[in-house]
C-alpha positions in Angstrom: -23.1 -1.4 11.8 -22.1 -5.4 11.2 -19.4 -7.8 11.7 -17.9 -10.5 9.2 -15.1 -12.9 10.1 -13.6 -13.5 6.3 -11.6 -16.9 6.5 -9.6 -18.8 6.2 -8.5 -17.5 2.6 -7.3 -20.1 0.6 -4.2 -19.7 -1.8 -2.8 -18.1 1.2 0.2 -19.7 2.8 -1.1 -20.9 6.3 -4.2 -19.5 8.3 -5.6 -16.2 7.8 -9.1 -15.0 9.5 -9.8 -11.2 9.1 -12.8 -9.9 11.0 -14.5 -7.0 9.6 -17.0 -3.8 11.0 -19.2 -2.9 8.1 -21.0 0.7 7.6 -22.4 2.2 5.0 -21.5 0.0 2.9 -17.4 -0.4 3.3 -15.5 -1.6 6.2 -14.8 0.7 9.0 -12.5 -1.4 10.7 -10.4 -4.2 10.7 -8.9 -7.1 12.7 -6.1 -9.4 11.1 -5.9 -12.8 12.6 -3.2 -15.2 12.3 -4.3 -18.3 14.4 -2.3 -20.7 13.9 1.1 -20.4 16.5 4.1 -22.7 15.7 6.9 -21.8 18.2 10.1 -22.0 16.5 11.7 -19.5 18.3 11.1 -21.6 21.3 12.6 -24.6 19.6 15.8 -22.7 19.0 16.3 -22.9 22.6 19.3 -24.5 23.6 19.8 -25.8 20.3 23.4 -25.9 18.9 24.0 -22.3 16.6 25.1 -24.1 13.5 21.5 -26.4 14.1 19.7 -23.2 13.4 20.7 -23.4 9.9 18.4 -27.2 9.7 15.8 -25.8 11.9 15.1 -22.1 10.5 14.2 -23.5 6.7 11.6 -25.4 8.0 9.6 -22.3 9.2 8.4 -22.2 5.6 8.1 -24.4 2.5 8.1 -21.3 -0.3 10.7 -19.1 1.3 13.0 -21.3 3.1 16.0 -20.1 1.1 15.2 -16.0 2.5 15.2 -18.1 6.1 18.4 -19.8 5.6 20.2 -16.8 4.2 18.9 -14.2 7.3 20.0 -17.3 9.9 23.2 -17.7 7.9 23.9 -13.9 8.3 23.3 -13.8 12.1 25.3 -16.6 12.4 28.4 -14.8 10.5 27.9 -11.8 12.6 28.2 -14.0 15.9 31.3 -15.5 14.4 32.7 -12.9 12.3 33.6 -14.3 8.9 32.8 -13.4 5.3 32.1 -14.8 2.2 34.7 -14.5 -0.9 32.9 -12.6 -3.7 31.9 -16.3 -5.2 30.3 -17.0 -2.1 28.0 -13.5 -2.2 27.3 -14.5 -5.9 25.9 -18.2 -4.9 24.0 -16.9 -2.2 22.9 -14.0 -4.1 21.6 -16.4 -7.2 20.0 -18.9 -4.5 17.8 -15.9 -2.7 16.7 -14.5 -6.3 15.9 -17.8 -7.7 13.4 -18.0 -5.0 12.3 -14.7 -4.1 11.5 -14.7 -8.2 10.0 -17.7 -8.5 7.9 -16.6 -5.6 6.9 -13.0 -7.1 5.7 -14.8 -10.3 4.2 -17.6 -8.6 2.2 -14.7 -6.6 0.8 -13.2 -9.9 -0.5 -16.1 -11.7 -1.7 -18.6 -9.2 -2.6 -16.4 -6.1 -3.6 -13.2 -7.2 -5.0 -12.9 -11.0 -7.3 -16.1 -10.3 -9.1 -13.4 -8.3 -10.6 -11.9 -11.3 -12.1 -15.3 -12.6 -15.5 -14.7 -9.7 -18.2 -15.1 -10.9 -19.0 -11.4 -9.5 -17.2 -10.3 -12.8 -19.0 -12.3 -15.2 -20.7 -9.3 -16.5 -17.4 -7.6 -17.8 -16.4 -7.2 -20.9 -13.0 -8.9 -20.5 -14.3 -11.8 -18.3 -14.2 -15.1 -20.4 -10.6 -14.5 -22.0 -9.7 -13.6 -18.5 -11.4 -16.7 -17.1 -10.0 -18.9 -19.9 -6.5 -17.9 -19.2 -6.5 -17.4 -15.3 -8.9 -19.7 -13.9 -7.7 -21.5 -10.8 -6.4 -24.9 -11.7 -7.8 -24.8 -15.5 -6.4 -21.6 -16.9 -3.8 -21.7 -20.0 -1.7 -19.4 -18.2 -0.8 -21.9 -15.2 -0.2 -24.1 -17.8 2.8 -22.1 -19.6 3.7 -21.1 -16.3 4.6 -23.7 -13.9 6.9 -25.4 -16.5 8.7 -22.4 -16.6 8.7 -22.0 -13.1 10.0 -25.5 -12.5 12.7 -25.3 -15.0 13.9 -21.9 -13.3 14.2 -24.0 -10.0 16.7 -26.2 -11.2 18.8 -23.3 -11.0 18.5 -24.6 -6.8 19.2 -28.1 -7.8 22.4 -27.4 -9.2 23.7 -25.0 -7.0 22.1 -26.0 -3.9 21.2 -29.6 -4.3 17.4 -29.5 -3.6 14.8 -26.9 -2.7 13.4 -26.0 0.0 15.3 -26.9 2.7 18.7 -26.5 1.0 21.9 -27.1 3.2 24.3 -25.2 1.4 24.0 -21.9 2.4 26.9 -21.2 5.1 27.8 -18.7 7.1 30.5 -18.1 5.3 29.3 -18.4 1.5 27.7 -21.8 -0.2 28.9 -25.0 0.3 28.6 -26.0 -3.0 30.9 -24.7 -5.5 30.0 -24.3 -9.5 31.7 -25.9 -12.1 32.7 -24.5 -15.4 30.0 -26.2 -17.1 27.4 -25.5 -14.4 27.8 -22.3 -15.6 27.2 -22.7 -18.7 23.7 -24.5 -17.8 22.7 -21.7 -15.2 23.0 -19.5 -17.7 20.8 -21.5 -20.0 18.2 -21.7 -17.2 17.9 -17.7 -16.7 18.1 -17.0 -20.3 14.9 -19.7 -20.7 13.2 -17.7 -17.8 14.1 -14.4 -19.1 12.3 -15.6 -22.9 9.0 -17.1 -20.7 8.8 -13.3 -19.2 9.3 -11.2 -22.1 6.7 -13.5 -24.3 4.1 -14.4 -22.1 4.4 -11.8 -18.9 5.6 -8.5 -20.6 5.3 -9.3 -24.4 8.5 -7.1 -24.2 11.9 -6.7 -23.6 12.9 -6.7 -20.1 15.2 -3.6 -20.3 12.1 -1.8 -21.8 10.3 -2.2 -18.4 12.7 -1.7 -16.4 13.1 1.5 -18.0 9.6 2.8 -17.7 10.6 5.9 -15.6 6.9 7.7 -15.1 3.2 6.8 -15.1 3.0 8.2 -18.8 5.4 6.1 -19.7 3.9 3.0 -18.2 0.7 4.2 -19.5 1.7 4.6 -22.8 4.0 1.6 -23.3 0.3 -0.4 -22.2 -1.6 1.1 -24.8 1.2 -0.2 -27.4 -0.5 -3.2 -27.6 -3.8 -5.0 -27.2 -4.6 -5.5 -23.8 -4.9 -9.3 -24.3 -1.1 -9.0 -25.9 0.7 -9.7 -22.4 -0.6 -10.7 -18.9 0.8 -7.8 -17.4 -0.8 -5.8 -19.8 -4.2 -7.4 -19.1 -3.7 -6.6 -15.4 -3.4 -3.3 -16.2 -6.7 -3.3 -18.3 -8.4 -4.8 -15.7 -6.8 -2.8 -12.8 -8.0 1.0 -14.9 -11.4 -0.7 -15.2 -12.1 -2.0 -11.9 -9.9 0.9 -9.9 -7.5 -0.7 -8.1 -5.2 2.1 -7.8 -7.9 3.3 -5.0 -8.3 0.3 -3.1 -6.1 -0.8 -0.3 -4.4 2.5 0.7 -1.4 1.7 2.7 0.7 3.8 5.1 3.0 5.1 2.6 5.7 4.7 5.5 8.4 1.8 4.3 11.0 -0.2 5.2 13.7 -1.9 3.3 17.0 -4.1 4.8 18.3 -4.1 1.3 18.9 -7.0 -0.7 21.8 -8.5 -2.7 25.1 -7.4 -1.3 28.2 -7.5 -3.6 31.5 -6.6 -2.2 29.9 -4.1 -0.2 27.1 -2.6 -2.5 23.7 -4.1 -2.3 21.9 -4.1 -6.1 18.2 -3.1 -3.6 19.5 0.0 -1.1 18.9 -0.3 2.2 16.9 2.2 4.1 13.3 3.7 5.5 10.9 6.1 4.7 9.2 7.8 7.2 7.3 11.0 7.8 7.5 12.0 4.6 11.6 11.5 4.7 13.4 9.2 3.6 16.1 7.6 6.5 19.0 5.5 6.8 18.4 1.8 7.9 17.9 1.7 12.0 17.5 -2.0 12.5 18.2 -0.4 16.8 14.7 1.3 16.4 13.0 -1.9 15.8 10.3 -3.1 18.6 8.0 -5.5 19.2 4.3 -4.7 20.8 2.3 -7.7 22.3 -0.4 -5.3 23.5 -2.8 -7.0 21.2 -1.4 -10.6 20.8 -1.9 -13.9 22.5 1.9 -13.3 24.3 3.2 -12.4 27.6 6.1 -10.6 28.3 7.3 -6.8 29.5 4.9 -4.4 29.2 6.7 -1.7 26.9 7.9 -2.8 23.3 10.9 -4.7 23.2 13.9 -4.8 20.5 14.2 -8.3 19.5 17.7 -8.9 21.1 15.1 -8.5 24.0 11.9 -9.3 23.2 10.2 -12.8 24.1 7.7 -15.4 22.6 5.9 -16.7 25.8 2.1 -17.6 24.2 -0.6 -17.1 27.3 -4.3 -17.0 26.2 -4.5 -14.6 29.2 -4.9 -11.1 27.7 -8.3 -10.0 27.1 -7.1 -7.6 24.2 -5.6 -10.1 22.3 -6.7 -11.1 18.9 -3.8 -12.8 17.2 -0.9 -14.7 17.7 1.4 -12.0 15.1 3.3 -9.6 17.6 3.6 -5.9 16.3 6.3 -5.0 15.2 7.6 -1.1 14.7 10.4 0.9 13.1 10.6 4.1 15.6 7.2 3.6 16.5 5.8 3.8 13.2 3.7 1.3 11.0 5.8 0.5 8.3 4.8 -1.5 5.0 7.4 -3.8 3.6 7.5 -5.8 0.1 8.7 -5.0 -3.3 7.1 -1.8 -3.1 9.0 -0.7 -0.3 12.3 -1.7 -1.9 11.4 0.0 -4.9 10.7 3.2 -3.7 13.6 2.9 -0.8 15.8 2.5 -4.2 14.6 5.3 -5.9 13.1 4.4 -8.8 11.3 6.7 -10.6 8.1 4.9 -11.8 7.3 3.4 -8.4 7.9 6.6 -7.1 5.7 8.3 -9.1 2.8 5.8 -8.4 3.5 6.5 -4.2 3.2 10.3 -4.8 0.0 10.0 -7.1 -2.4 7.6 -5.0 0.0 6.4 -2.2 0.3 2.4 -2.0 -2.5 0.4 -3.4 -3.2 -3.0 -4.6 -2.4 -1.7 -8.3 1.2 -0.4 -7.1 2.3 -3.2 -4.8 1.8 -5.8 -8.3 3.4 -3.3 -10.6 6.7 -2.8 -8.4 6.8 -6.9 -8.5 6.3 -6.9 -11.6 9.0 -4.3 -12.3 11.3 -6.3 -9.8 10.9 -9.3 -11.8 12.2 -7.2 -14.7 15.0 -5.7 -12.6 16.6 -8.9 -11.0 16.9 -11.6 -13.5 18.7 -9.6 -16.1 21.2 -9.4 -13.2 21.3 -13.2 -12.3 22.8 -13.4 -15.8 25.6 -10.9 -15.0 26.2 -12.6 -11.3 26.6 -16.2 -13.1 29.0 -14.3 -15.6 31.3 -13.3 -12.4 31.1 -16.4 -11.2 35.1 -17.7 -11.0 35.0 -21.6 -10.9 38.6 -21.5 -9.8 37.9 -19.3 -6.5 36.8 -19.9 -3.0 33.1 -20.4 -2.3 33.0 -20.3 1.3 35.3 -19.1 4.5 35.2 -21.5 7.5 34.8 -19.5 10.7 34.9 -20.7 14.4 31.7 -20.7 16.8 32.2 -18.6 20.0 31.0 -20.0 23.0 29.2 -16.5 24.2 28.0 -13.9 21.4 25.3 -12.6 19.3 24.2 -11.9 15.6 21.7 -10.1 13.6 20.7 -11.3 9.9 18.7 -9.3 8.2 17.5 -9.4 4.4 15.0 -8.9 2.0 12.6 -11.7 1.1 10.2 -11.8 -1.2 7.5 -10.7 0.4 9.6 -7.9 2.6 12.2 -7.7 5.3 13.3 -10.3 7.1 15.2 -10.6 10.0 16.6 -13.3 12.5 18.3 -11.9 15.9 20.6 -15.0 17.9 22.4 -15.1 20.9 24.7 -17.8 22.3 25.7 -18.7 26.0 27.6 -21.6 27.4 27.8 -22.6 23.2 24.1 -23.0 22.8 21.5 -21.2 21.8 19.8 -18.8 24.4 17.9 -16.6 22.5 16.3 -16.4 19.1 14.0 -13.8 17.3 12.5 -13.4 14.1 10.6 -10.8 12.4 8.8 -11.8 9.0 7.5 -9.6 5.9 4.3 -10.6 6.6 4.7 -9.9 10.5 5.3 -6.2 9.7 2.3 -6.1 7.2 -0.3 -8.2 8.7 0.6 -7.1 12.4 -2.1 -5.9 14.9 -2.7 -2.8 16.9 0.2 -1.6 19.2 -0.1 -0.3 22.7 -1.5 3.1 21.1 -4.3 1.0 19.4 -2.6 1.8 15.8 -3.5 -0.8 13.6 -0.8 -2.3 11.5 -0.5 -1.8 7.4 -3.6 -4.3 6.2 -5.9 -3.5 8.9 -5.3 0.4 7.8 -5.7 -0.6 3.9 -9.2 -2.5 4.5 -10.5 0.4 5.8 -12.9 2.3 3.1 -13.4 -1.5 1.0 -16.4 -1.4 -0.6 -18.8 -4.2 0.8 -21.8 -5.8 -1.4 -25.5 -6.0 0.4 -24.9 -9.9 1.3 -21.2 -10.9 0.2 -19.5 -13.2 3.0 -16.3 -12.9 1.6 -15.6 -9.6 0.0 -14.1 -9.5 -3.3 -12.7 -6.4 -2.5 -10.9 -7.9 0.7 -9.7 -10.6 -1.7 -7.6 -8.2 -3.3 -6.3 -6.1 -0.6 -5.2 -9.2 0.9 -3.5 -10.7 -1.7 -1.8 -7.7 -3.0 0.4 -8.2 0.2 1.0 -11.9 -0.5 0.6 -13.1 2.9 2.8 -15.8 4.1 1.3 -16.6 7.0 3.3 -19.8 8.8 6.2 -17.0 8.5 4.4 -14.4 10.5 3.8 -16.3 13.6 6.9 -18.7 13.0 
């Protein structure tokens, strides 16, 4: 048996190292290390509660709106303030704008360039894929980046700037939308939809949403040449390389649900444990410190009681990341968890056939793009420029609040307590904390650590390409992981 350490990874937000034990040409065990401690939870101590809206978006530069929304929801829970319908529509649009931009960026800039590696130079598809997706040089990025930039103009109109907007408030959005701005928003989303339909899918988004089985997906794929669209290109490569056999996850899922409007969510909340669907139970979340460079209680704690006290004295530790568990179970979060919990038949079929894997995670992201963009068009149409966009509320001197939301990468939670008018406790569990967690007190590995087991390693590989595909299939954001 031999051991290699892979990292740092390029095209990953933040720092990441993965230690791999190699035996008989494949990974037999993995340890995932988040090597950069940032300490936002400690920074929040003794701050004014509303200042959290300034601090928390700076946890991350690519998912700052998600952090803002989770923080605003925690403050709204503390203040017992609701949002007007316009506020909910505005927050949904802002969150979806960031999430969809992230899903697109991951596909084009983080994931697909790995198929341009020299190890694939003998593949019949290589020259075409290399010309289209090679990092910084491919034709795909030249088309995608202007489309993404134009799409993010929605954020400028609705929130002033991105990242780190301050328009997101506990009671809604501080920026009302004028009638003429609705027209501009529809034009922006419509242009982005055309990019997706012409380049990513080569098909109407409704056609993608209606793919309800593996057979339907395969029929759609075979209706045109694999070069006809970027999604077809991915499916062609995946079939050739067997990506559906790579990176098997736990097949246990968590979703906080997303895009609430008048008591209903576009994507349902819930969990899938031990082969059964369950209602969401945030009270069953615990954070385990057994293998983290942290000190605290020996038993895992709920975030309302948990602490973030860095310490290098734990001899078993190998990461700054904590190990969150749901009812003691390792769960996967992200687009595939959202769409499985929401009951999309294609994702249910993919999980039933081969479980979560590199291929099914990417398919779930592409499906989510096709679902959400048309919904964004409908949300804009529902905005009433004459109505309220934000309700005011009073901050109590004592109390607590919880804000849970789905970021692009999965379930994000903020837990807040206030004492004497100041923040006395703030804990965050980010999506990559769930997926890239270390072992827990029972020595059970986290999702990525389990998914890496069995990955093939070619003799002499120092950065196994199979490991690259598996890691990137989760779209890690390491700065959020250790906040």
